[in-house]
N, C-alpha and C positions, 0 to 999 in steps of 0.2 A: 708539574702540569704545564701544558702549552700556554704561551703568553696570550693567545687569543681566547682562552677559556674564560667564561664568566662563572664565578662561584656565587651561588645563592645560599645563604645561611637559612636553612629550614628547621633549625633546632627547635623542638617543642611544637612543630606543626605536623599536621597530617598530610602525607603525600599520597594523592590518589591518582589513578590512571584517568586519562580522558574518557568521557562518556561516549558510547556508540549509540546513536539514535537510528533505529532501523525503520522508521516510519516518519518521513518529513514531506512537506509539500512546499517546495520553494517557489512554485507558481510561475516558473520561468522555463519555456517561453510562453507568451501570449496572455498571461494574467498578471502582468507586472504592476498593475495598478493596486494590487493587494500586497505583493512582496516580490523579491527577486533573489537571484543567487547571492549577490553581494550583500544585501540587507540581512538575509537569513543566515548566511554563514557568519556574519559579524555577531548576530544574536546568539548563534550557537557557541562561538568562542567565549562570549560574555558569560554564558552559563556553564562553561566547562565541557561542552560537547566538542569533540575533536574529529569525529567521523560520522557521516550521515549516509542514508540510503533514500534517494528521492523517488517519489511516486510518479506514475505516468500520466495522470489525468490533467495534463496541461493543454495548451492550444498552440500548435497542433498536438494531439495526443502522441505519446511515445509508444506507437504501435507498429512502426516500420523501422527497418534498419537505418534508413536515412535520417529519420527523426531522432533516433537514439544516438547516432554518431554526432549529429549537430548539438544535441544536449551535452554530450561528453565534451565537445569542443568548447562550448560556453562555460561549462564547469571548470575546465582547465584554465580558462582566462580569468574567471571571476571569484571562484571559491577560495576562501582562506583556510579551508580544512580538507581533510580526506573525504572522499565521496565515492559513491557508486549510484547506479540508477536501476530501477526496476523496468522491465520491458512489459508493456501492457498487453494482455491477451484479448483477442477478439474472437468472433466465431469462425474466422477464416485464417488468421495469420500464424497458426501453429506450424505451418510449413516453413516458416522463417526461423524457428527456434534453433535449428541446426547451425545457423550462422552466428549465433550469439557466443561471445567470448566469456567463458565462465570465470575468468580472472578479472573481468571488468563489470559484468552484469551480476547483480546480487540475487536476482530471482525473477520469476514471472508473477505479475500481479493479475489476479482474476477477480472481477466484480461479479459475484453470484447474485447480487442484488443491485438495483439501479442506484447510482450515487452521482456526485458531481462529475460531469463529463460524459455521462450516458455511455458507458462501456460494458453494458450488461451482457453476460454470458450465463444463461441459466438452463439451456437444454442439455440433458444428460449426455447425449451422443457427442456434442461439441466439447463438453467437459472431459469426457474420456479421451478424445483426441488430444486435448491440451495436456492432460496429465501423462499421456503415453508418448509424448514427443520430446521429452527433455529430462535430463538428470539434474537440472537446476532446481533450487528451492521454489515451491509454489506457495505464494502468499495470497490468501483469499479473504475477500470482504464478503462475509456470509449473512445474507438476508434472503428469505424465500420470497421471490417476487410475486408469486400467485397469492400467497397469504397477505402480503402488503396490499395488493390491489383489491382483494376481498375486503380487507379492513377499511380501506379508503371509501369504498362504496357504502359499506355498512354505516360508517359515521356520517357520511354526507346525507344519507337518508334520515338518520336519527336527529340531526340538528338542522336539517334543511338548509344546507350551506354548500356552495360550489367550491369555495376555497377554504379548507379546514384551517383553523388557527394552529399556530406552532405548538400549542399545548397538547395537541393530539399526536404529536410525533411518537411518544413511547407507546401509544395504543396502536398506531398504524404499523410501526416497525416493532411489533410485539415480541415478547419472550419466545412465543411459539415460532415466529418467523425466523428469529435468530437460531434457535435450537435446531429446527428441522434442516436448515441450510448447512449449519456446521456439521450435523450428523451425516448428511450426504457427502460433504467434502471429505470428512475423515474416512468414510466407507470407500469412496473412489480412490483416495490416496493409498489406502491399504491394499486395494485390489491391484493398483498399478505399481506399488512399491516405491512411491516417491516421497520426498521430504515435504512436509506441509507445515505452514505457519498460519494459524488462525489470527487474523488481525482484530483488534479492539473487541475482544470477547465481552458480551453484554451480561450474560447470566451465569450463575453458579452451576446450573445444570449442564452448561456446555463444557465445563471443566471435567465433568464426569466422563465425557466422551473420550477425552485424551488420556484419562487415567486408566 
């Protein structure tokens, strides 16, 4: 062996490959009071995670080529591990998909239900444009926004409350809201022949769609 080699005696130990986490929120840029690239990549290493894929709902959002390049630049300076980034879809930016490098960008993130960062895309025509403009993986946050809004109004009337308690979260973002949105995403993906990744599936019923 070369003199510079370090030999680690792992006899009797399990040798496992590094974990790949395909859904992380490093909060960098703009939300670094919560976390940042440095702190979260350190946490990843501590847990055996060696590769991550970062979500686009930062500030500014990663929805332009310029914002994406700046995030990659910061990742290259601060991350202790392998990384890639999702490009966030909006109602208009699908025209930029052709400029994305498939060897750097892990996929397109689509929020079919409103979440942190307000990047909602829930009109079918816009979703068809998004799914039809790329060969990259489409990763979707599936919640039916119309059902959510109906549930909000329903429970506000029931308990006569303007701001619903957090305990109403599973009733507002109900199983129906999850299932209907996931079903639509799978149907559109099949129609367009694209690769689809359903993020944080909520119900067993949703698994039946992909089976």
